[in-house]
N, C-alpha and C positions, 0 to 999 in steps of 0.2 A: 456599557455604552461603547459604541464605536462611532468613528467619524467617517462620514461618507466622503467619496473622492472630491466632491464639491467643496468640502470644508465648511459648509454652511448649516449642516443638519447633524445633530447628535441623536443617536437612538438609545433609548432606555429599554432594557429588557433583553430577552434572549433573541436569537435570530428568528425563532418561530413566531414570537410576538413582541413587537417593538413599537414604541411610541416616539414619533419624531418630535424633536424640540429644536428651537433655534440654538445654535452653538455660539456661546459668547467667550471672548478672551478675558481672562481675569486681569491681565495687564494689557491695556489697549495697544493696538498696532501702531498708533501714532508715536508711541514712546519706545518702540523697538530699537531705535538707533542708540538709545542710552545704555543698552545691554548687549554690547557687541559679543558675538559668538553664541548667544542664546536664541534658539529658534522660537519665534513668537507663536508658532502653530504647534508646538509640542503639546502632547496630551495633558501634561500637568498644568498648562495654561488655558485649557479649554474646559468649559462646563456647559451642560445642557441647562437651558433656562425656560421658564414660562415666558411667553412673549411680553406680558405686562411687566414682569420683573426686569426683563432685558431692557425695556424702555426706561425704567427707573434708574437702572445702573448706568445706562448711556447718558442720561441727564446729569448724573453725578460726575461722570468723567468729563462731560462738556463744561460744566461749571468749574471743575478743577483746572482744565486746560485754559479756560478764559482767565482764571485767577493768576496763573503762573506764566502763561504765554511762553516765550522762548527761554525764559530763565529757569525752567523746571530742571531739576536734577534727578538722577536715578534714585537717590534716597527719598525725594519727594514722592516719586511714583510708587515706590515700595510702601511707603507709609499710607498712601491713599489706597493701594491695593489691599493692604491689611485691614484698613477701615471698612472697605466695601465687603471684603470676605466676612468680617465679623457681623456686619449688618444683614447681608444677603446669603451667607453661607448655607443656612438651613434650606434655601430654595435651590441650591446647586444639585445637579445630577452628575455624579462623578463616574469615571470608568470603573469597571469591576475587574 
């Protein structure tokens, strides 16, 4: 997988044959301020996703954000990221 310059599309496969997928952040951008010094757009935080799965994950993050509001901590975000990784990890397209 490689990330295009736009940062919005991940490609699965070789350069000769690749399938475009929406690129999702494993830990959402809205929480990046809780992890100073960590680049939220680093490859380890990006996965290719089926659009339907991407919507489901975004809904989970939205519910999480609504639940915690401004009181969310880095530990809360890490816990949620692990929960989402466990639930949706089989659908992730990782870099090779």
